[in-house]
N, CA, C and O atoms as CSV, one atom per row, in Angstrom:
chain,resi,resn,atom,element,x,y,z
A,1,MET,N,N,16.556,24.439,37.656
A,1,MET,CA,C,15.278,24.966,37.111
A,1,MET,C,C,14.189,23.888,37.406
A,1,MET,O,O,14.235,22.717,37.027
A,2,GLU,N,N,13.179,24.488,38.161
A,2,GLU,CA,C,11.891,23.695,38.463
A,2,GLU,C,C,11.131,23.192,37.303
A,2,GLU,O,O,11.063,23.906,36.302
A,3,ASN,N,N,10.578,22.092,37.328
A,3,ASN,CA,C,9.811,21.535,36.311
A,3,ASN,C,C,8.238,21.896,36.668
A,3,ASN,O,O,7.597,21.352,37.567
A,4,ILE,N,N,7.804,22.810,35.881
A,4,ILE,CA,C,6.414,23.473,36.163
A,4,ILE,C,C,5.357,22.792,35.146
A,4,ILE,O,O,5.497,22.845,33.924
A,5,ILE,N,N,4.465,22.256,35.688
A,5,ILE,CA,C,3.440,21.668,34.832
A,5,ILE,C,C,2.097,22.397,35.062
A,5,ILE,O,O,1.487,22.390,36.131
A,6,VAL,N,N,1.728,22.996,33.987
A,6,VAL,CA,C,0.491,23.811,33.964
A,6,VAL,C,C,-0.753,23.073,33.463
A,6,VAL,O,O,-0.792,22.424,32.418
A,7,GLU,N,N,-1.797,23.248,34.346
A,7,GLU,CA,C,-2.991,22.524,33.960
A,7,GLU,C,C,-4.077,23.388,33.368
A,7,GLU,O,O,-5.009,22.952,32.691
A,8,LYS,N,N,-3.857,24.761,33.710
A,8,LYS,CA,C,-4.977,25.753,33.090
A,8,LYS,C,C,-4.262,27.063,32.934
A,8,LYS,O,O,-3.463,27.550,33.734
A,9,VAL,N,N,-4.652,27.550,31.819
A,9,VAL,CA,C,-4.251,28.986,31.524
A,9,VAL,C,C,-5.567,29.838,31.092
A,9,VAL,O,O,-6.335,29.433,30.219
A,10,TRP,N,N,-5.735,30.981,31.749
A,10,TRP,CA,C,-6.838,31.866,31.415
A,10,TRP,C,C,-6.498,33.318,31.475
A,10,TRP,O,O,-5.557,33.755,32.138
A,11,LEU,N,N,-7.322,34.060,30.738
A,11,LEU,CA,C,-7.149,35.485,30.699
A,11,LEU,C,C,-8.185,36.383,31.350
A,11,LEU,O,O,-9.365,36.037,31.286
A,12,THR,N,N,-7.870,37.434,31.931
A,12,THR,CA,C,-8.668,38.378,32.523
A,12,THR,C,C,-8.481,39.705,31.454
A,12,THR,O,O,-7.674,39.668,30.526
A,13,ASP,N,N,-9.176,40.633,31.678
A,13,ASP,CA,C,-8.851,41.958,30.861
A,13,ASP,C,C,-7.541,42.448,31.042
A,13,ASP,O,O,-6.999,43.134,30.176
A,14,THR,N,N,-6.975,42.136,32.140
A,14,THR,CA,C,-5.533,42.872,32.472
A,14,THR,C,C,-4.413,41.735,32.624
A,14,THR,O,O,-3.227,42.064,32.660
A,15,GLU,N,N,-4.742,40.606,32.700
A,15,GLU,CA,C,-3.772,39.633,33.028
A,15,GLU,C,C,-3.802,38.211,32.340
A,15,GLU,O,O,-4.832,37.782,31.820
A,16,VAL,N,N,-2.713,37.562,32.362
A,16,VAL,CA,C,-2.854,36.112,32.011
A,16,VAL,C,C,-2.451,35.354,33.272
A,16,VAL,O,O,-1.525,35.745,33.983
A,17,TRP,N,N,-3.206,34.205,33.545
A,17,TRP,CA,C,-3.160,33.552,34.716
A,17,TRP,C,C,-2.678,32.075,34.324
A,17,TRP,O,O,-2.991,31.596,33.234
A,18,ILE,N,N,-1.946,31.412,35.205
A,18,ILE,CA,C,-1.674,29.956,35.120
A,18,ILE,C,C,-2.098,29.269,36.485
A,18,ILE,O,O,-2.092,29.895,37.545
A,19,ARG,N,N,-2.441,28.025,36.390
A,19,ARG,CA,C,-2.579,27.028,37.572
A,19,ARG,C,C,-1.796,25.958,37.229
A,19,ARG,O,O,-1.837,25.483,36.094
A,20,THR,N,N,-1.016,25.487,38.180
A,20,THR,CA,C,-0.150,24.177,38.050
A,20,THR,C,C,-0.803,23.040,38.556
A,20,THR,O,O,-1.844,23.166,39.201
A,21,THR,N,N,-0.270,21.878,38.316
A,21,THR,CA,C,-0.711,20.621,38.771
A,21,THR,C,C,-0.756,20.528,40.258
A,21,THR,O,O,-1.526,19.755,40.829
A,22,ASP,N,N,0.096,21.342,40.901
A,22,ASP,CA,C,0.236,21.446,42.411
A,22,ASP,C,C,-0.558,22.458,42.987
A,22,ASP,O,O,-0.324,22.818,44.140
A,23,PHE,N,N,-1.572,23.019,42.249
A,23,PHE,CA,C,-2.443,24.063,42.556
A,23,PHE,C,C,-1.973,25.482,42.905
A,23,PHE,O,O,-2.614,26.270,43.601
A,24,ARG,N,N,-0.832,25.704,42.365
A,24,ARG,CA,C,-0.249,27.048,42.595
A,24,ARG,C,C,-0.685,27.876,41.473
A,24,ARG,O,O,-0.647,27.439,40.323
A,25,GLU,N,N,-1.141,29.174,41.782
A,25,GLU,CA,C,-1.617,30.119,40.654
A,25,GLU,C,C,-0.673,31.355,40.584
A,25,GLU,O,O,-0.091,31.725,41.604
A,26,ALA,N,N,-0.527,31.943,39.497
A,26,ALA,CA,C,0.379,33.137,39.292
A,26,ALA,C,C,-0.225,33.831,38.101
A,26,ALA,O,O,-0.943,33.258,37.283
A,27,CYS,N,N,0.123,35.139,38.056
A,27,CYS,CA,C,-0.320,35.916,36.962
A,27,CYS,C,C,0.830,36.835,36.393
A,27,CYS,O,O,1.838,37.103,37.046
A,28,GLU,N,N,0.596,37.271,35.174
A,28,GLU,CA,C,1.560,38.340,34.603
A,28,GLU,C,C,0.468,39.385,34.041
A,28,GLU,O,O,-0.573,39.046,33.478
A,29,ARG,N,N,0.835,40.575,34.260
A,29,ARG,CA,C,0.095,41.707,33.663
A,29,ARG,C,C,0.407,42.082,32.242
A,29,ARG,O,O,1.561,42.249,31.847
A,30,PHE,N,N,-0.679,42.210,31.472
A,30,PHE,CA,C,-0.424,42.582,30.231
A,30,PHE,C,C,0.355,43.987,30.038
A,30,PHE,O,O,1.111,44.226,29.097
A,31,ALA,N,N,0.094,44.716,30.904
A,31,ALA,CA,C,0.745,46.088,30.994
A,31,ALA,C,C,2.215,46.058,31.113
A,31,ALA,O,O,2.907,47.024,30.792
A,32,ASP,N,N,2.751,44.820,31.631
A,32,ASP,CA,C,4.216,44.769,31.859
A,32,ASP,C,C,4.940,44.365,30.549
A,32,ASP,O,O,6.167,44.263,30.546
A,33,TYR,N,N,4.145,44.117,29.348
A,33,TYR,CA,C,4.855,43.683,28.282
A,33,TYR,C,C,4.353,44.512,27.063
A,33,TYR,O,O,3.167,44.559,26.739
A,34,GLN,N,N,5.320,45.136,26.442
A,34,GLN,CA,C,4.900,46.078,25.345
A,34,GLN,C,C,4.105,45.448,24.189
A,34,GLN,O,O,3.227,46.091,23.612
A,35,ARG,N,N,4.410,44.227,23.867
A,35,ARG,CA,C,3.667,43.483,22.796
A,35,ARG,C,C,2.310,43.035,23.165
A,35,ARG,O,O,1.504,42.728,22.287
A,36,LEU,N,N,2.012,42.982,24.438
A,36,LEU,CA,C,0.701,42.685,24.984
A,36,LEU,C,C,-0.133,43.798,25.622
A,36,LEU,O,O,-1.315,43.608,25.911
A,37,LYS,N,N,0.420,44.829,25.816
A,37,LYS,CA,C,-0.199,45.993,26.402
A,37,LYS,C,C,-1.167,46.525,25.546
A,37,LYS,O,O,-2.270,46.777,26.032
A,38,PHE,N,N,-0.942,46.765,24.245
A,38,PHE,CA,C,-1.870,47.397,23.417
A,38,PHE,C,C,-2.544,46.584,22.228
A,38,PHE,O,O,-2.820,47.031,21.115
A,39,THR,N,N,-2.741,45.337,22.686
A,39,THR,CA,C,-3.401,44.354,21.762
A,39,THR,C,C,-4.827,44.313,22.024
A,39,THR,O,O,-5.313,44.852,23.017
A,40,THR,N,N,-5.531,43.666,21.131
A,40,THR,CA,C,-6.997,43.547,21.324
A,40,THR,C,C,-7.229,42.263,22.172
A,40,THR,O,O,-6.332,41.436,22.333
A,41,PRO,N,N,-8.416,42.141,22.684
A,41,PRO,CA,C,-8.758,40.818,23.401
A,41,PRO,C,C,-8.575,39.696,22.324
A,41,PRO,O,O,-7.979,38.683,22.690
A,42,LYS,N,N,-8.995,39.765,21.125
A,42,LYS,CA,C,-8.911,38.828,20.228
A,42,LYS,C,C,-7.495,38.360,20.061
A,42,LYS,O,O,-7.225,37.160,20.117
A,43,GLN,N,N,-6.613,39.255,19.863
A,43,GLN,CA,C,-5.165,38.948,19.695
A,43,GLN,C,C,-4.604,38.257,20.874
A,43,GLN,O,O,-3.793,37.341,20.732
A,44,ARG,N,N,-5.056,38.712,22.174
A,44,ARG,CA,C,-4.423,38.120,23.411
A,44,ARG,C,C,-5.076,36.579,23.446
A,44,ARG,O,O,-4.426,35.651,23.927
A,45,GLU,N,N,-6.136,36.428,23.011
A,45,GLU,CA,C,-6.825,34.994,23.054
A,45,GLU,C,C,-6.095,34.117,22.233
A,45,GLU,O,O,-6.152,32.915,22.489
A,46,ASN,N,N,-5.338,34.564,21.179
A,46,ASN,CA,C,-4.813,33.659,20.120
A,46,ASN,C,C,-3.379,33.316,20.596
A,46,ASN,O,O,-2.378,33.802,20.067
A,47,PHE,N,N,-3.350,32.436,21.644
A,47,PHE,CA,C,-2.081,31.956,22.171
A,47,PHE,C,C,-1.928,30.556,22.126
A,47,PHE,O,O,-2.978,29.924,22.021
A,48,GLN,N,N,-0.725,29.827,22.186
A,48,GLN,CA,C,-0.489,28.419,22.342
A,48,GLN,C,C,0.170,28.211,23.676
A,48,GLN,O,O,0.968,29.016,24.158
A,49,VAL,N,N,-0.218,27.047,24.268
A,49,VAL,CA,C,0.555,26.726,25.539
A,49,VAL,C,C,1.416,25.523,25.140
A,49,VAL,O,O,0.965,24.536,24.558
A,50,GLY,N,N,2.794,25.702,25.529
A,50,GLY,CA,C,3.785,24.663,25.353
A,50,GLY,C,C,4.184,24.065,26.726
A,50,GLY,O,O,3.570,24.264,27.775
A,51,ASP,N,N,5.319,23.288,26.574
A,51,ASP,CA,C,5.804,22.700,27.815
A,51,ASP,C,C,6.499,23.604,28.764
A,51,ASP,O,O,6.630,23.332,29.958
A,52,PHE,N,N,6.959,24.728,28.182
A,52,PHE,CA,C,7.713,25.639,29.017
A,52,PHE,C,C,7.151,27.075,29.278
A,52,PHE,O,O,7.584,27.875,30.107
A,53,GLY,N,N,5.947,27.280,28.285
A,53,GLY,CA,C,5.410,28.685,28.469
A,53,GLY,C,C,4.252,28.924,27.447
A,53,GLY,O,O,3.764,27.986,26.817
A,54,ILE,N,N,3.849,30.167,27.312
A,54,ILE,CA,C,2.812,30.544,26.459
A,54,ILE,C,C,3.313,31.310,25.219
A,54,ILE,O,O,4.248,32.089,25.404
A,55,ARG,N,N,2.893,31.206,24.187
A,55,ARG,CA,C,3.434,31.984,22.863
A,55,ARG,C,C,2.222,32.554,22.257
A,55,ARG,O,O,1.157,31.948,22.148
A,56,TRP,N,N,2.458,33.800,21.856
A,56,TRP,CA,C,1.541,34.523,21.050
A,56,TRP,C,C,2.494,34.805,19.679
A,56,TRP,O,O,3.388,35.643,19.566
A,57,GLU,N,N,2.024,33.859,18.705
A,57,GLU,CA,C,2.803,33.816,17.608
A,57,GLU,C,C,2.531,35.111,16.681
A,57,GLU,O,O,3.472,35.581,16.041
A,58,GLU,N,N,1.476,35.584,16.622
A,58,GLU,CA,C,1.092,36.859,15.876
A,58,GLU,C,C,1.830,38.006,16.456
A,58,GLU,O,O,2.205,38.957,15.770
A,59,LEU,N,N,2.048,37.894,17.821
A,59,LEU,CA,C,2.631,39.255,18.529
A,59,LEU,C,C,4.241,39.004,18.613
A,59,LEU,O,O,4.981,39.931,18.942
A,60,ASP,N,N,4.718,37.793,18.322
A,60,ASP,CA,C,6.021,37.402,18.723
A,60,ASP,C,C,6.489,37.612,20.195
A,60,ASP,O,O,7.522,38.153,20.588
A,61,GLU,N,N,5.470,37.050,20.914
A,61,GLU,CA,C,5.746,37.228,22.445
A,61,GLU,C,C,5.812,35.825,23.173
A,61,GLU,O,O,5.046,34.944,22.783
A,62,ASP,N,N,6.570,35.607,24.069
A,62,ASP,CA,C,6.639,34.371,24.812
A,62,ASP,C,C,6.655,34.831,26.345
A,62,ASP,O,O,7.197,35.879,26.696
A,63,LEU,N,N,6.069,34.035,27.149
A,63,LEU,CA,C,5.997,34.105,28.671
A,63,LEU,C,C,6.391,32.727,29.063
A,63,LEU,O,O,5.710,31.780,28.671
A,64,SER,N,N,7.514,32.529,29.861
A,64,SER,CA,C,7.890,31.316,30.430
A,64,SER,C,C,7.112,31.052,31.657
A,64,SER,O,O,6.830,31.972,32.425
A,65,PHE,N,N,6.724,29.723,31.889
A,65,PHE,CA,C,5.970,29.489,33.181
A,65,PHE,C,C,6.855,29.825,34.263
A,65,PHE,O,O,6.352,30.314,35.275
A,66,GLU,N,N,8.118,29.634,34.204
A,66,GLU,CA,C,9.058,29.877,35.293
A,66,GLU,C,C,8.967,31.371,35.696
A,66,GLU,O,O,8.929,31.708,36.879
A,67,GLY,N,N,8.934,32.227,34.701
A,67,GLY,CA,C,8.944,33.587,35.067
A,67,GLY,C,C,7.646,34.091,35.792
A,67,GLY,O,O,7.679,35.175,36.375
A,68,PHE,N,N,6.585,33.386,35.772
A,68,PHE,CA,C,5.342,33.749,36.493
A,68,PHE,C,C,5.589,33.611,38.020
A,68,PHE,O,O,4.934,34.280,38.819
A,69,PHE,N,N,6.507,32.767,38.395
A,69,PHE,CA,C,6.843,32.550,39.782
A,69,PHE,C,C,8.118,33.228,40.308
A,69,PHE,O,O,8.447,33.093,41.486
A,70,LEU,N,N,8.850,33.973,39.420
A,70,LEU,CA,C,10.002,34.721,39.982
A,70,LEU,C,C,9.493,35.772,40.770
A,70,LEU,O,O,8.330,36.157,40.643
A,71,GLU,N,N,10.344,36.296,41.633
A,71,GLU,CA,C,10.095,37.361,42.524
A,71,GLU,C,C,10.080,38.698,41.667
A,71,GLU,O,O,11.071,39.025,41.014
A,72,LYS,N,N,8.967,39.426,41.692
A,72,LYS,CA,C,8.908,40.732,40.946
A,72,LYS,C,C,9.490,41.816,41.791
A,72,LYS,O,O,9.169,41.907,42.976
A,73,LYS,N,N,10.284,42.594,41.265
A,73,LYS,CA,C,10.634,43.825,41.914
A,73,LYS,C,C,9.506,44.835,42.020
A,73,LYS,O,O,8.956,45.266,41.007
A,74,SER,N,N,9.181,45.190,43.167
A,74,SER,CA,C,8.321,46.335,43.426
A,74,SER,C,C,8.792,47.584,42.879
A,74,SER,O,O,9.957,47.917,43.099
A,75,ASN,N,N,7.982,48.359,42.153
A,75,ASN,CA,C,8.385,49.698,41.688
A,75,ASN,C,C,7.190,50.656,41.841
A,75,ASN,O,O,6.207,50.630,41.100
A,76,PRO,N,N,7.370,51.534,42.908
A,76,PRO,CA,C,6.131,52.448,43.162
A,76,PRO,C,C,6.031,53.310,42.079
A,76,PRO,O,O,4.874,53.676,41.874
A,77,LEU,N,N,6.973,53.811,41.222
A,77,LEU,CA,C,6.657,54.656,40.158
A,77,LEU,C,C,5.865,53.962,39.082
A,77,LEU,O,O,4.844,54.463,38.609
A,78,TYR,N,N,6.304,52.915,38.744
A,78,TYR,CA,C,5.602,52.063,37.783
A,78,TYR,C,C,4.193,51.711,38.244
A,78,TYR,O,O,3.280,51.745,37.419
A,79,ASP,N,N,3.971,51.388,39.457
A,79,ASP,CA,C,2.610,50.968,39.940
A,79,ASP,C,C,1.753,52.360,39.960
A,79,ASP,O,O,0.548,52.309,39.710
A,80,LEU,N,N,2.300,53.430,40.218
A,80,LEU,CA,C,1.673,54.769,40.082
A,80,LEU,C,C,1.154,54.919,38.597
A,80,LEU,O,O,-0.032,55.189,38.406
A,81,PHE,N,N,1.848,54.783,37.765
A,81,PHE,CA,C,1.406,54.974,36.263
A,81,PHE,C,C,0.480,53.891,35.865
A,81,PHE,O,O,-0.400,54.142,35.042
A,82,ILE,N,N,0.589,52.789,36.340
A,82,ILE,CA,C,-0.496,51.607,36.041
A,82,ILE,C,C,-1.782,51.973,36.608
A,82,ILE,O,O,-2.826,51.913,35.960
A,83,ALA,N,N,-1.703,52.377,37.901
A,83,ALA,CA,C,-2.913,52.757,38.711
A,83,ALA,C,C,-3.638,53.990,38.164
A,83,ALA,O,O,-4.829,54.122,38.444
A,84,HIS,N,N,-2.969,54.977,37.346
A,84,HIS,CA,C,-3.444,56.179,37.104
A,84,HIS,C,C,-3.115,56.432,35.632
A,84,HIS,O,O,-2.337,57.328,35.303
A,85,PRO,N,N,-3.725,55.623,34.748
A,85,PRO,CA,C,-3.404,55.912,33.384
A,85,PRO,C,C,-3.735,57.324,32.793
A,85,PRO,O,O,-3.274,57.623,31.691
A,86,GLU,N,N,-4.510,58.187,33.481
A,86,GLU,CA,C,-4.667,59.507,33.096
A,86,GLU,C,C,-3.305,60.356,33.225
A,86,GLU,O,O,-3.206,61.484,32.741
A,87,LEU,N,N,-2.329,59.755,33.879
A,87,LEU,CA,C,-1.126,60.562,34.021
A,87,LEU,C,C,-0.298,60.615,32.730
A,87,LEU,O,O,-0.091,59.561,32.129
A,88,ASN,N,N,0.117,61.607,32.334
A,88,ASN,CA,C,0.901,61.815,31.104
A,88,ASN,C,C,2.532,61.725,31.532
A,88,ASN,O,O,3.079,62.631,32.160
A,89,ALA,N,N,3.146,60.640,31.150
A,89,ALA,CA,C,4.484,60.412,31.523
A,89,ALA,C,C,5.382,61.495,30.958
A,89,ALA,O,O,6.263,62.015,31.642
A,90,ALA,N,N,5.108,61.871,29.520
A,90,ALA,CA,C,5.934,62.747,28.938
A,90,ALA,C,C,5.962,64.168,29.681
A,90,ALA,O,O,6.988,64.778,29.981
A,91,ALA,N,N,4.598,64.596,29.932
A,91,ALA,CA,C,4.564,65.902,30.757
A,91,ALA,C,C,5.148,65.851,32.000
A,91,ALA,O,O,5.763,66.843,32.390
A,92,ILE,N,N,5.053,64.713,32.805
A,92,ILE,CA,C,5.705,64.614,34.101
A,92,ILE,C,C,7.287,64.646,33.946
A,92,ILE,O,O,7.963,65.267,34.767
A,93,ALA,N,N,7.856,63.980,32.898
A,93,ALA,CA,C,9.234,63.951,32.647
A,93,ALA,C,C,9.619,65.566,32.398
A,93,ALA,O,O,10.472,66.114,33.096
A,94,ARG,N,N,9.001,66.173,31.477
A,94,ARG,CA,C,9.426,67.703,31.264
A,94,ARG,C,C,9.233,68.330,32.499
A,94,ARG,O,O,10.148,69.105,32.779
A,95,ARG,N,N,8.235,68.237,33.424
A,95,ARG,CA,C,8.109,69.043,34.658
A,95,ARG,C,C,9.180,68.676,35.510
A,95,ARG,O,O,9.508,69.510,36.355
A,96,LEU,N,N,9.848,67.503,35.460
A,96,LEU,CA,C,10.989,67.158,36.401
A,96,LEU,C,C,12.378,67.631,35.631
A,96,LEU,O,O,13.499,67.446,36.104
A,97,GLY,N,N,12.141,68.194,34.519
A,97,GLY,CA,C,13.398,68.794,33.798
A,97,GLY,C,C,14.232,67.659,33.107
A,97,GLY,O,O,15.428,67.851,32.884
A,98,MET,N,N,13.628,66.489,32.767
A,98,MET,CA,C,14.272,65.442,32.044
A,98,MET,C,C,13.720,65.223,30.765
A,98,MET,O,O,12.594,65.678,30.563
A,99,SER,N,N,14.330,64.580,29.811
A,99,SER,CA,C,13.840,64.335,28.569
A,99,SER,C,C,12.876,63.151,28.628
A,99,SER,O,O,13.117,62.250,29.432
A,100,GLN,N,N,11.782,63.084,27.823
A,100,GLN,CA,C,10.894,61.991,27.926
A,100,GLN,C,C,11.507,60.931,27.348
A,100,GLN,O,O,11.127,59.855,27.808
A,101,SER,N,N,12.440,60.858,26.378
A,101,SER,CA,C,13.110,59.662,25.950
A,101,SER,C,C,14.008,59.016,26.929
A,101,SER,O,O,14.173,57.796,26.931
A,102,LEU,N,N,14.648,59.892,27.842
A,102,LEU,CA,C,15.383,59.190,28.957
A,102,LEU,C,C,14.433,58.622,30.005
A,102,LEU,O,O,14.744,57.609,30.632
A,103,PHE,N,N,13.277,59.261,30.205
A,103,PHE,CA,C,12.333,58.658,31.198
A,103,PHE,C,C,11.868,57.354,30.628
A,103,PHE,O,O,11.674,56.431,31.419
A,104,ALA,N,N,11.665,57.168,29.337
A,104,ALA,CA,C,11.059,56.147,28.828
A,104,ALA,C,C,11.984,54.870,28.426
A,104,ALA,O,O,11.518,53.735,28.329
A,105,HIS,N,N,13.334,55.187,28.207
A,105,HIS,CA,C,14.185,54.276,27.665
A,105,HIS,C,C,15.457,53.796,28.476
A,105,HIS,O,O,16.307,53.044,28.000
A,106,THR,N,N,15.488,54.300,29.718
A,106,THR,CA,C,16.623,53.805,30.535
A,106,THR,C,C,16.126,52.882,31.517
A,106,THR,O,O,14.912,52.808,31.710
A,107,ASP,N,N,17.048,52.072,32.245
A,107,ASP,CA,C,16.690,51.253,33.172
A,107,ASP,C,C,16.448,51.864,34.571
A,107,ASP,O,O,15.709,51.376,35.426
A,108,GLU,N,N,17.174,53.001,34.690
A,108,GLU,CA,C,17.091,53.668,36.043
A,108,GLU,C,C,17.009,55.207,35.503
A,108,GLU,O,O,17.668,55.632,34.554
A,109,VAL,N,N,16.183,55.885,36.195
A,109,VAL,CA,C,15.798,57.270,35.871
A,109,VAL,C,C,16.356,58.202,37.018
A,109,VAL,O,O,15.845,58.112,38.135
A,110,PRO,N,N,17.284,59.007,36.809
A,110,PRO,CA,C,17.703,59.866,37.925
A,110,PRO,C,C,16.806,61.142,38.120
A,110,PRO,O,O,16.607,61.950,37.213
A,111,VAL,N,N,16.321,61.241,39.297
A,111,VAL,CA,C,15.523,62.583,39.547
A,111,VAL,C,C,15.921,63.248,40.715
A,111,VAL,O,O,15.780,62.671,41.793
A,112,ASN,N,N,16.437,64.468,40.660
A,112,ASN,CA,C,16.884,65.128,41.868
A,112,ASN,C,C,17.713,64.370,42.785
A,112,ASN,O,O,17.536,64.393,44.003
A,113,GLY,N,N,18.749,63.600,42.120
A,113,GLY,CA,C,19.766,62.835,42.988
A,113,GLY,C,C,19.229,61.401,43.225
A,113,GLY,O,O,20.031,60.561,43.632
A,114,TYR,N,N,17.998,61.068,43.015
A,114,TYR,CA,C,17.424,59.847,43.406
A,114,TYR,C,C,17.440,58.968,42.080
A,114,TYR,O,O,17.453,59.521,40.981
A,115,ARG,N,N,17.440,57.592,42.212
A,115,ARG,CA,C,17.365,56.809,41.004
A,115,ARG,C,C,16.273,55.923,41.053
A,115,ARG,O,O,16.240,55.097,41.965
A,116,PHE,N,N,15.314,55.967,40.159
A,116,PHE,CA,C,14.193,55.104,40.126
A,116,PHE,C,C,14.315,54.149,38.893
A,116,PHE,O,O,14.704,54.547,37.795
A,117,SER,N,N,13.973,52.929,39.145
A,117,SER,CA,C,13.801,51.926,38.006
A,117,SER,C,C,12.723,52.450,37.068
A,117,SER,O,O,11.703,52.952,37.540
A,118,ASN,N,N,12.907,52.353,35.805
A,118,ASN,CA,C,12.074,52.982,34.943
A,118,ASN,C,C,10.815,52.099,34.904
A,118,ASN,O,O,10.861,50.869,34.877
A,119,PRO,N,N,9.569,52.905,34.903
A,119,PRO,CA,C,8.300,52.115,34.962
A,119,PRO,C,C,7.991,51.590,33.546
A,119,PRO,O,O,7.172,50.674,33.473
A,120,ILE,N,N,8.503,52.023,32.503
A,120,ILE,CA,C,8.022,51.772,31.117
A,120,ILE,C,C,8.890,50.629,30.589
A,120,ILE,O,O,8.311,49.839,29.843
A,121,THR,N,N,10.080,50.426,30.830
A,121,THR,CA,C,10.911,49.325,30.132
A,121,THR,C,C,10.907,48.040,31.028
A,121,THR,O,O,11.467,47.019,30.627
A,122,GLN,N,N,10.368,48.085,32.064
A,122,GLN,CA,C,10.467,46.788,33.049
A,122,GLN,C,C,9.830,45.682,32.293
A,122,GLN,O,O,8.690,45.831,31.854
A,123,ASP,N,N,10.495,44.578,32.111
A,123,ASP,CA,C,10.115,43.409,31.430
A,123,ASP,C,C,10.537,42.185,32.066
A,123,ASP,O,O,11.712,42.060,32.411
A,124,TYR,N,N,9.739,41.324,32.243
A,124,TYR,CA,C,10.183,39.950,33.005
A,124,TYR,C,C,10.219,38.679,31.989
A,124,TYR,O,O,10.244,37.533,32.437
A,125,THR,N,N,10.218,38.914,30.782
A,125,THR,CA,C,10.341,37.804,29.832
A,125,THR,C,C,11.741,37.204,30.117
A,125,THR,O,O,12.680,37.884,30.531
A,126,THR,N,N,11.807,35.833,29.854
A,126,THR,CA,C,13.076,34.983,30.059
A,126,THR,C,C,13.324,34.552,28.606
A,126,THR,O,O,14.284,33.833,28.331
């Protein structure tokens, strides 16, 4: 495990960013974390930085610095829903002939013989 020393943490409307002492920068999207996705900006701003990560006590959420630099699996279906919030996942699941709960709560979603990683439960916390 690499020793990551963070010198700066900042927030945008959609992400939390870190910069290390060796000038690497990385971010995590709030949309990727259920507890951060629907919070207010004020709640997101209420975090503490520790030696190994960021903690939102009120939300009971932690992000490790190491996780910021892990390779993220690309998921086109997830990216589609993030890019187009007007899409109704439940309606799409019904149109595909699958239950909305299956679409929302499994790691892989079978659709017409293909398997897609679930766009809703993907979580990179460590």
